Residue frames as a rotation matrix with the C-alpha (Angstrom) as fourth column:
MET 1
-0.814 -0.447 0.370 5.13
0.338 -0.884 -0.324 4.46
0.472 -0.139 0.871 -22.86
GLY 2
-0.491 0.635 -0.596 2.96
0.735 -0.065 -0.675 6.18
-0.467 -0.769 -0.436 -20.24
SER 3
0.240 0.722 0.649 0.19
0.911 -0.398 0.106 8.58
0.334 0.566 -0.754 -21.03
GLY 4
-0.753 -0.581 0.310 1.75
0.413 -0.783 -0.465 11.35
0.513 -0.222 0.829 -18.89
GLY 5
-0.106 0.713 0.693 -0.12
-0.401 -0.668 0.626 13.83
0.910 -0.212 0.357 -16.76
HIS 6
-0.507 0.020 0.862 -1.63
-0.862 -0.014 -0.507 13.24
0.001 -1.000 0.024 -13.36
ASN 7
-0.947 0.279 -0.161 -3.10
0.287 0.957 -0.030 10.05
0.146 -0.074 -0.987 -12.08
ARG 8
-0.384 0.887 0.257 -6.83
-0.327 -0.391 0.860 10.16
0.864 0.246 0.440 -12.39
LYS 9
-0.729 0.219 0.648 -8.89
-0.650 0.077 -0.756 10.06
-0.216 -0.973 0.086 -9.20
PRO 10
-0.856 0.511 0.084 -11.36
0.517 0.849 0.110 7.23
-0.015 0.138 -0.990 -8.82
ALA 11
-0.437 0.746 0.502 -14.88
0.145 -0.493 0.858 8.35
0.888 0.448 0.107 -9.74
LEU 12
0.390 0.615 -0.685 -16.08
0.763 0.201 0.615 7.73
0.516 -0.762 -0.391 -6.17
ALA 13
-0.297 -0.616 -0.730 -13.46
0.876 -0.479 0.047 10.15
-0.379 -0.625 0.682 -4.86
VAL 14
-0.928 -0.018 0.371 -14.54
0.223 -0.827 0.517 12.84
0.298 0.562 0.771 -7.39
VAL 15
-0.018 0.996 0.089 -18.19
0.277 -0.081 0.957 12.44
0.961 0.042 -0.275 -6.48
ARG 16
0.424 0.171 -0.889 -17.47
0.884 0.134 0.448 12.48
0.196 -0.976 -0.095 -2.73
GLU 17
-0.331 -0.689 -0.645 -15.01
0.795 -0.571 0.202 15.39
-0.508 -0.446 0.737 -2.81
GLY 18
0.514 0.530 -0.675 -16.81
0.055 -0.806 -0.590 17.51
-0.856 0.266 -0.443 -5.36
ASN 19
-0.013 -0.438 0.899 -15.98
0.968 0.220 0.121 18.42
-0.251 0.872 0.421 -8.92
PRO 20
0.174 0.121 -0.977 -15.17
0.266 -0.961 -0.072 22.12
-0.948 -0.248 -0.199 -8.90
GLY 21
-0.755 -0.518 -0.403 -13.83
-0.266 -0.321 0.909 22.06
-0.600 0.793 0.104 -12.51
LYS 22
0.263 0.964 -0.030 -17.16
-0.567 0.129 -0.814 20.50
-0.781 0.231 0.581 -13.63
ARG 23
-0.608 -0.517 -0.603 -15.17
-0.794 0.390 0.466 18.04
-0.006 0.762 -0.647 -15.74
PRO 24
0.425 0.783 -0.454 -17.21
-0.757 0.583 0.296 15.09
0.497 0.218 0.840 -16.97
ILE 25
-0.107 -0.384 0.917 -16.89
-0.801 0.580 0.149 12.08
-0.589 -0.719 -0.369 -14.71
LYS 26
-0.562 -0.190 -0.805 -15.94
-0.743 0.545 0.390 9.09
0.364 0.817 -0.447 -16.76
ASP 27
0.597 0.783 0.172 -18.40
-0.797 0.557 0.232 6.23
0.086 -0.276 0.957 -16.64
THR 28
-0.477 -0.862 -0.172 -16.19
-0.786 0.506 -0.355 3.62
0.393 -0.034 -0.919 -15.03
VAL 29
-0.144 0.346 -0.927 -16.77
0.188 0.929 0.317 0.17
0.972 -0.129 -0.199 -13.75
VAL 30
-0.107 0.161 0.981 -18.49
-0.895 -0.445 -0.024 0.42
0.433 -0.881 0.192 -10.42
LEU 31
-0.580 -0.145 -0.802 -17.82
0.121 0.958 -0.260 -2.50
0.806 -0.248 -0.538 -8.10
PRO 32
0.564 0.825 0.037 -20.39
0.018 -0.057 0.998 -3.24
0.826 -0.562 -0.046 -5.45
PRO 33
-0.011 -0.579 0.815 -19.18
-0.907 -0.338 -0.252 -2.46
0.421 -0.742 -0.521 -1.94
THR 34
0.702 0.122 -0.701 -17.88
0.112 0.954 0.277 -5.66
0.703 -0.273 0.657 -0.46
LYS 35
0.915 -0.324 0.240 -16.02
-0.300 -0.148 0.943 -6.23
-0.270 -0.934 -0.232 2.74
LEU 36
0.134 -0.951 -0.279 -12.23
-0.772 0.076 -0.631 -6.41
0.622 0.300 -0.723 2.71
VAL 37
0.983 0.181 -0.030 -11.20
-0.136 0.829 0.542 -9.87
0.122 -0.528 0.840 3.94
GLU 38
0.273 -0.940 0.205 -7.84
-0.930 -0.203 0.307 -10.20
-0.247 -0.275 -0.929 5.62
PRO 39
0.448 -0.167 -0.878 -5.87
-0.482 0.782 -0.395 -13.04
0.753 0.601 0.270 4.04
ASP 40
0.971 -0.240 0.002 -4.23
0.151 0.616 0.773 -15.85
-0.187 -0.750 0.634 5.97
TRP 41
0.631 -0.767 -0.115 -0.75
-0.769 -0.599 -0.221 -14.34
0.101 0.228 -0.968 6.19
ASP 42
0.159 -0.579 0.800 0.75
-0.543 0.625 0.560 -17.61
-0.824 -0.524 -0.215 7.45
LEU 43
0.763 0.190 0.618 0.28
0.338 0.697 -0.632 -19.12
-0.551 0.691 0.468 3.96
ALA 44
0.788 -0.427 0.444 2.78
0.349 -0.284 -0.893 -16.70
0.508 0.858 -0.075 2.42
LEU 45
0.257 -0.660 0.706 4.85
-0.513 -0.712 -0.479 -15.34
0.819 -0.239 -0.522 5.26
GLY 46
-0.482 -0.503 -0.718 6.85
0.412 0.592 -0.692 -16.46
0.773 -0.629 -0.078 8.26
GLU 47
0.116 0.618 -0.778 5.60
0.976 0.072 0.203 -15.83
0.182 -0.783 -0.595 11.80
VAL 48
-0.374 -0.309 -0.874 7.23
0.579 -0.814 0.040 -12.44
-0.724 -0.492 0.484 12.32
GLU 49
-1.000 0.004 0.013 6.37
0.008 -0.541 0.841 -11.20
0.010 0.841 0.541 8.83
ALA 50
-0.357 0.932 -0.064 2.73
0.628 0.290 0.722 -12.40
0.692 0.217 -0.689 9.23
LYS 51
0.071 0.357 -0.931 2.39
0.945 -0.323 -0.052 -10.38
-0.320 -0.876 -0.360 12.44
VAL 52
-0.708 -0.372 -0.600 3.76
0.181 -0.917 0.356 -7.23
-0.682 0.143 0.717 10.76
ALA 53
-0.921 0.373 0.113 1.43
0.071 -0.124 0.990 -7.66
0.383 0.920 0.088 7.76
SER 54
-0.136 0.912 -0.388 -1.59
0.873 0.295 0.388 -8.30
0.468 -0.286 -0.836 9.96
GLU 55
-0.143 0.012 -0.990 -0.90
0.743 -0.659 -0.116 -5.19
-0.654 -0.752 0.086 12.05
LEU 56
-0.903 -0.222 -0.368 -0.56
-0.056 -0.787 0.614 -3.08
-0.426 0.575 0.698 8.94
TRP 57
-0.673 0.735 0.083 -3.78
0.402 0.269 0.875 -4.56
0.621 0.622 -0.476 7.47
ALA 58
-0.009 0.697 -0.717 -5.66
1.000 0.003 -0.009 -3.72
-0.004 -0.717 -0.697 10.67
LYS 59
-0.351 -0.226 -0.909 -4.42
0.413 -0.908 0.066 -0.17
-0.840 -0.352 0.412 10.44
LEU 60
-0.874 -0.163 -0.459 -5.02
-0.269 -0.625 0.733 0.49
-0.406 0.764 0.502 6.74
ALA 61
-0.817 0.535 0.217 -7.97
0.543 0.586 0.601 -1.61
0.194 0.608 -0.769 5.57
PRO 62
0.077 0.907 -0.413 -10.72
0.926 -0.219 -0.309 0.29
-0.370 -0.359 -0.857 7.43
THR 63
-0.093 -0.193 -0.977 -9.24
0.027 -0.981 0.191 3.65
-0.995 -0.008 0.096 6.42
LEU 64
-0.922 -0.331 -0.199 -8.81
-0.197 -0.041 0.980 2.73
-0.333 0.943 -0.027 2.75
ALA 65
-0.541 0.808 0.233 -12.35
0.841 0.516 0.163 1.30
0.011 0.284 -0.959 2.57
VAL 66
0.360 0.722 -0.591 -13.70
0.725 -0.616 -0.310 4.66
-0.588 -0.317 -0.745 3.62
SER 67
0.011 -0.461 -0.887 -11.21
-0.060 -0.886 0.460 7.08
-0.998 0.048 -0.037 2.08
ILE 68
-0.687 -0.292 -0.666 -10.86
-0.651 -0.160 0.742 5.62
-0.323 0.943 -0.080 -1.43
GLY 69
0.361 0.929 -0.077 -13.74
-0.890 0.319 -0.325 3.17
-0.278 0.186 0.942 -1.46
LEU 70
-0.642 -0.661 -0.387 -11.48
-0.727 0.686 0.034 0.11
0.243 0.304 -0.921 -1.58
VAL 71
0.497 0.838 0.224 -13.63
-0.864 0.502 0.037 -3.05
-0.081 -0.212 0.974 -1.92
GLY 72
0.378 -0.294 0.878 -12.89
-0.284 0.866 0.412 -6.73
-0.881 -0.405 0.244 -1.60
ALA 73
0.843 -0.002 0.539 -12.49
0.473 0.479 -0.739 -7.21
-0.257 0.878 0.405 -5.35
GLN 74
0.713 -0.582 0.392 -9.68
-0.082 -0.623 -0.778 -4.66
0.697 0.522 -0.492 -5.31
GLN 75
0.920 -0.237 0.313 -7.88
-0.360 -0.190 0.914 -5.64
-0.157 -0.953 -0.260 -2.18
GLU 76
0.758 -0.645 0.101 -4.90
0.649 0.730 -0.215 -7.34
0.065 0.228 0.971 -3.84
SER 77
0.221 -0.685 0.694 -2.97
0.129 -0.685 -0.717 -4.05
0.967 0.248 -0.063 -3.96
LEU 78
0.448 -0.016 0.894 -3.39
-0.818 -0.410 0.403 -3.71
0.360 -0.912 -0.197 -0.23
VAL 79
0.967 -0.143 0.212 -2.39
0.045 0.911 0.410 -7.38
-0.252 -0.387 0.887 0.28
ASP 80
0.496 -0.826 0.269 0.73
0.689 0.185 -0.701 -6.79
0.529 0.532 0.660 -1.82
TYR 81
0.256 -0.385 0.887 1.49
-0.359 -0.889 -0.283 -3.59
0.898 -0.246 -0.366 0.11
CYS 82
0.755 0.116 0.646 1.28
-0.656 0.155 0.739 -5.44
-0.015 -0.981 0.193 3.45
ILE 83
0.880 -0.441 0.178 3.45
0.447 0.895 0.008 -8.32
-0.162 0.072 0.984 2.21
THR 84
0.343 -0.772 0.535 6.06
0.443 -0.369 -0.817 -5.89
0.828 0.517 0.216 0.78
TRP 85
0.392 -0.163 0.906 6.17
-0.662 -0.734 0.155 -3.88
0.639 -0.660 -0.395 4.00
ALA 86
0.894 -0.006 0.448 6.60
-0.345 0.628 0.698 -7.08
-0.285 -0.779 0.559 6.07
ARG 87
0.727 -0.650 0.224 9.43
0.681 0.635 -0.365 -8.28
0.095 0.418 0.904 3.83
ILE 88
0.296 -0.600 0.744 11.15
-0.024 -0.783 -0.622 -4.93
0.955 0.166 -0.246 4.07
ALA 89
0.601 0.007 0.800 10.93
-0.772 -0.256 0.582 -5.09
0.208 -0.967 -0.148 7.86
GLU 90
0.939 -0.222 0.262 12.36
0.121 0.928 0.352 -8.65
-0.321 -0.299 0.899 7.82
ASN 91
0.508 -0.779 0.367 15.27
0.732 0.167 -0.661 -7.75
0.453 0.604 0.655 5.54
GLU 92
0.395 -0.318 0.862 16.03
-0.362 -0.916 -0.172 -4.56
0.845 -0.244 -0.477 7.46
ALA 93
0.793 -0.034 0.608 16.33
-0.585 0.232 0.777 -6.57
-0.168 -0.972 0.164 10.67
ALA 94
0.802 -0.506 0.316 18.59
0.521 0.852 0.043 -9.12
-0.291 0.131 0.948 8.99
LEU 95
0.431 -0.655 0.620 20.72
0.433 -0.453 -0.779 -6.41
0.792 0.604 0.088 7.42
THR 96
0.583 -0.177 0.793 21.13
-0.655 -0.680 0.330 -4.76
0.481 -0.712 -0.512 10.80
SER 97
0.771 -0.299 0.562 22.43
-0.299 0.610 0.734 -8.02
-0.562 -0.734 0.381 12.32
GLU 98
0.665 -0.523 0.533 24.57
0.712 0.659 -0.242 -9.09
-0.225 0.541 0.811 9.28
GLY 99
-0.082 -0.656 -0.750 25.93
0.188 -0.750 0.635 -5.67
-0.979 -0.089 0.185 8.43
MET 100
0.658 0.311 -0.685 26.13
-0.496 -0.505 -0.706 -3.79
-0.566 0.805 -0.178 5.12
LEU 101
0.082 -0.730 -0.678 29.30
-0.911 0.221 -0.348 -5.70
0.404 0.647 -0.647 4.14
ILE 102
0.783 0.148 0.605 29.67
-0.399 0.865 0.305 -9.47
-0.478 -0.480 0.736 4.37
SER 103
-0.315 -0.913 0.259 32.41
-0.395 0.374 0.839 -11.93
-0.863 0.162 -0.479 3.49
GLY 104
0.386 0.408 -0.827 32.36
-0.913 0.044 -0.405 -12.84
-0.129 0.912 0.390 -0.14
ALA 105
0.997 0.078 -0.018 33.14
-0.080 0.971 -0.224 -16.19
0.000 0.225 0.974 -1.78
GLN 106
0.433 -0.901 -0.016 36.77
0.418 0.216 -0.882 -15.25
0.799 0.375 0.470 -2.18
GLY 107
-0.008 -0.421 -0.907 37.20
0.988 0.139 -0.073 -13.99
0.157 -0.896 0.415 1.38
GLY 108
-0.910 -0.332 0.248 36.95
0.316 -0.943 -0.102 -10.25
0.268 -0.015 0.963 0.72
LEU 109
-0.502 0.765 -0.403 34.16
0.263 -0.309 -0.914 -7.95
-0.823 -0.565 -0.046 1.81
VAL 110
-0.836 0.355 0.418 31.20
0.399 -0.130 0.908 -7.49
0.377 0.926 -0.033 -0.52
LYS 111
-0.639 0.713 0.288 27.94
-0.738 -0.674 0.033 -5.58
0.218 -0.191 0.957 -0.38
ASN 112
-0.714 0.484 0.505 25.25
0.002 0.723 -0.691 -7.59
-0.700 -0.493 -0.517 1.42
PRO 113
-0.892 0.389 0.229 22.80
0.319 0.184 0.930 -8.81
0.320 0.903 -0.288 -1.26
ARG 114
-0.163 0.875 -0.455 19.96
0.957 0.030 -0.287 -7.77
-0.238 -0.482 -0.843 1.03
THR 115
-0.449 -0.025 -0.893 20.62
0.053 -0.999 0.001 -4.16
-0.892 -0.047 0.449 0.04
THR 116
-0.955 0.124 -0.269 19.64
-0.281 -0.088 0.956 -4.97
0.095 0.988 0.119 -3.54
ILE 117
-0.563 0.783 -0.263 16.58
0.720 0.621 0.308 -6.90
0.405 -0.016 -0.914 -2.36
LEU 118
-0.215 0.462 -0.860 15.52
0.728 -0.511 -0.457 -3.96
-0.651 -0.725 -0.226 -0.18
ASN 119
-0.771 -0.111 -0.627 15.89
-0.259 -0.845 0.469 -1.52
-0.581 0.524 0.623 -3.08
GLN 120
-0.876 0.457 -0.152 13.56
0.026 0.360 0.932 -3.72
0.481 0.813 -0.328 -5.20
TYR 121
-0.321 0.767 -0.556 11.01
0.939 0.336 -0.079 -4.04
0.126 -0.547 -0.828 -2.40
ARG 122
-0.343 0.176 -0.923 11.03
0.400 -0.861 -0.313 -0.30
-0.850 -0.476 0.225 -1.78
SER 123
-0.945 0.029 -0.326 10.51
-0.303 -0.454 0.838 0.43
-0.124 0.891 0.438 -5.48
ASN 124
-0.591 0.768 -0.246 7.47
0.471 0.576 0.668 -1.86
0.655 0.279 -0.702 -5.40
LEU 125
-0.293 0.466 -0.835 6.31
0.905 -0.147 -0.400 -0.22
-0.309 -0.873 -0.378 -2.16
ARG 126
-0.741 -0.009 -0.671 6.42
-0.063 -0.995 0.083 3.26
-0.668 0.103 0.737 -3.71
SER 127
-0.879 0.434 -0.198 4.32
-0.200 0.041 0.979 2.07
0.433 0.900 0.051 -6.65
LEU 128
-0.350 0.785 -0.512 1.72
0.755 0.559 0.342 0.50
0.554 -0.267 -0.788 -4.33
MET 129
-0.499 0.153 -0.853 1.67
0.630 -0.613 -0.478 3.59
-0.596 -0.775 0.210 -2.06
ALA 130
-0.897 0.145 -0.419 0.72
-0.346 -0.818 0.460 5.73
-0.276 0.557 0.783 -5.10
LYS 131
-0.688 0.664 -0.294 -2.00
0.068 0.461 0.885 3.27
0.723 0.588 -0.362 -6.17
LEU 132
-0.119 0.628 -0.769 -3.49
0.920 0.361 0.152 3.29
0.373 -0.689 -0.621 -2.66
GLY 133
0.470 0.307 0.827 -3.15
0.155 -0.952 0.265 7.04
0.869 0.004 -0.495 -2.12
LEU 134
0.814 -0.167 -0.556 -0.63
0.580 0.210 0.787 6.65
-0.015 -0.963 0.268 0.67
THR 135
-0.350 -0.912 0.212 2.03
0.890 -0.395 -0.229 9.11
0.292 0.108 0.950 -0.52
PRO 136
-0.472 0.140 -0.870 1.90
0.488 -0.780 -0.391 12.65
-0.734 -0.609 0.300 0.87
ALA 137
-0.899 0.099 -0.427 1.07
-0.378 -0.668 0.641 14.02
-0.222 0.738 0.638 -2.59
ASP 138
-0.613 0.733 -0.295 -1.77
0.165 0.483 0.860 11.58
0.773 0.479 -0.417 -3.19
ALA 139
-0.342 0.499 -0.797 -3.10
0.940 0.180 -0.291 12.05
-0.001 -0.848 -0.530 0.37
ALA 140
-0.810 -0.001 -0.586 -3.29
0.114 -0.981 -0.156 15.79
-0.575 -0.193 0.795 -0.21
GLY 141
-0.819 0.494 -0.291 -5.85
-0.459 -0.262 0.849 15.14
0.343 0.829 0.442 -2.90
ILE 142
-0.412 0.682 -0.604 -8.13
0.573 0.710 0.410 13.16
0.708 -0.178 -0.683 -0.64
ALA 143
-0.446 0.336 0.829 -10.67
-0.593 -0.805 0.008 15.22
0.670 -0.488 0.558 1.24
ARG 144
-0.953 0.170 0.250 -12.17
-0.137 0.495 -0.858 14.11
-0.269 -0.852 -0.448 4.50
PRO 145
-0.641 0.766 -0.051 -15.47
0.235 0.260 0.937 12.39
0.731 0.588 -0.347 3.56
GLU 146
-0.366 0.642 0.674 -18.68
-0.883 -0.468 -0.034 13.48
0.293 -0.607 0.738 5.29
SER 147
-0.400 0.235 -0.886 -19.84
0.122 0.972 0.203 10.66
0.908 -0.027 -0.417 7.49
SER 148
0.169 0.504 0.847 -22.13
-0.868 -0.331 0.370 10.16
0.467 -0.798 0.382 10.41
ASP 149
0.606 0.008 -0.796 -20.74
0.086 0.993 0.076 6.68
0.791 -0.115 0.601 11.01
GLU 150
0.878 -0.235 0.418 -19.41
-0.472 -0.266 0.841 6.22
-0.086 -0.935 -0.345 14.54
ASP 151
0.586 -0.694 0.419 -16.69
0.461 0.710 0.533 3.87
-0.667 -0.119 0.736 13.24
ASP 152
0.955 -0.204 0.216 -15.31
0.082 -0.517 -0.852 6.59
0.286 0.831 -0.477 10.95
PRO 153
0.397 -0.879 -0.265 -11.49
0.918 0.373 0.135 6.22
-0.020 -0.297 0.955 10.96
PHE 154
-0.185 -0.443 0.877 -11.15
0.522 -0.801 -0.294 9.96
0.833 0.404 0.379 10.27
ASP 155
0.713 0.522 0.468 -12.54
-0.143 -0.546 0.826 10.87
0.686 -0.656 -0.315 13.72
């Protein structure tokens, strides 16, 4: 059973964005900043899926490293997010070409099994979006960090 309430912000986000309520910041594990390393998508995905995952990684990795302080030791959620998104794209394309209804074993029309697969992938995607701060509600809680870095993705 869940603990209820709101998801807690990472300590780095609280420090960066300020703590107007002056609530104590929990002493959490602090991981050293390490570079996010893009995985070899070809090991887990087909050619088209690998391209989709790589494009999404290129778009999100730099932003998440700055906005939520994502480090290499935590990158598996982002890897899972990219794989899930690529598989959704693949299954959506197949569903479009096959149709929502397909011929069943007994000759009648049945719901395409890809619809069930897509629902499962989307459920996983929503969970990962919340973990990475990619839902509109989670994004509203992330303030633009102050940075003089010319490579700032928020500029």
